[in-house]
N, C-alpha and C positions, 0 to 999 in steps of 0.2 A: 514879175510875180504879183499875184493878187494879194489883197490884204490878209494877214494872218488870221484875223478873227473870222473871215469867211471860210478859210480852210478848217478852222476849229468847229464851226457850225456844221460843215459837211461831215467831219469826222463823227461828231455827236449823232448825226442822223444815220450814219452807216454802222457804227460800232456799238452794238446793243449793250454789251457788258465790258466797258472800258476797264482794262487791267488797273488794279489799284496803284501800281507804280507809275503808270502813265497819266493817271487822273490829275495830279497837281500841275503837270506841265500843260495838259490840255486846258485846264482851268486858266492858267496864265496866258495861254494863246488867245483866249477870248478877249483879253485886254490889249492885245498888240495889233498894230497896223502894218508896220514894215520891219524889215530886218535890222534897222538901225535903232529901233525902240528898245527900251529897258522895262523890265518888270522887277521892281525893287532893285537889287544889285546885279541881277542876271540880265545879260543881253538876250535879245530875241534869238540870236544865232545859237547861244547856249541852250535856251529852252527848246528850240527845235531839235537840236542834237540829242538832248536828254529824252525828249518825247520819242524820237525815232529809236533810241536804244531800248526804251521800255515798251515799245509797241510791237514787239516781235509776234505776239499772238493774234494781232489784227491781220486778217487775210482777206483775199478777194480782189476783184478788179479795181474797186474804188481805193482800197488800201494800197495796192501796188502803184496806182496813178499818183495818189497823194504823197506817198513816201518818196517817190521819184521827184515830185515837185518840191518837197522841202529839203531835199539833198542839195 
């Protein structure tokens, strides 16, 4: 898996109006490198799961590819 902050950068470039509920998790993803990292008390795995749960309105080929990657 590539670094999480790279994934976050790609999401920012593709998703013009990030949903307000997904924004805090995306912001945290910018500070993470790998799935074993932590952002405060939350693990990277939790942050990725919460982002995915709140990114339902993000669609398109890039969204499908990245959502599959973070699963």
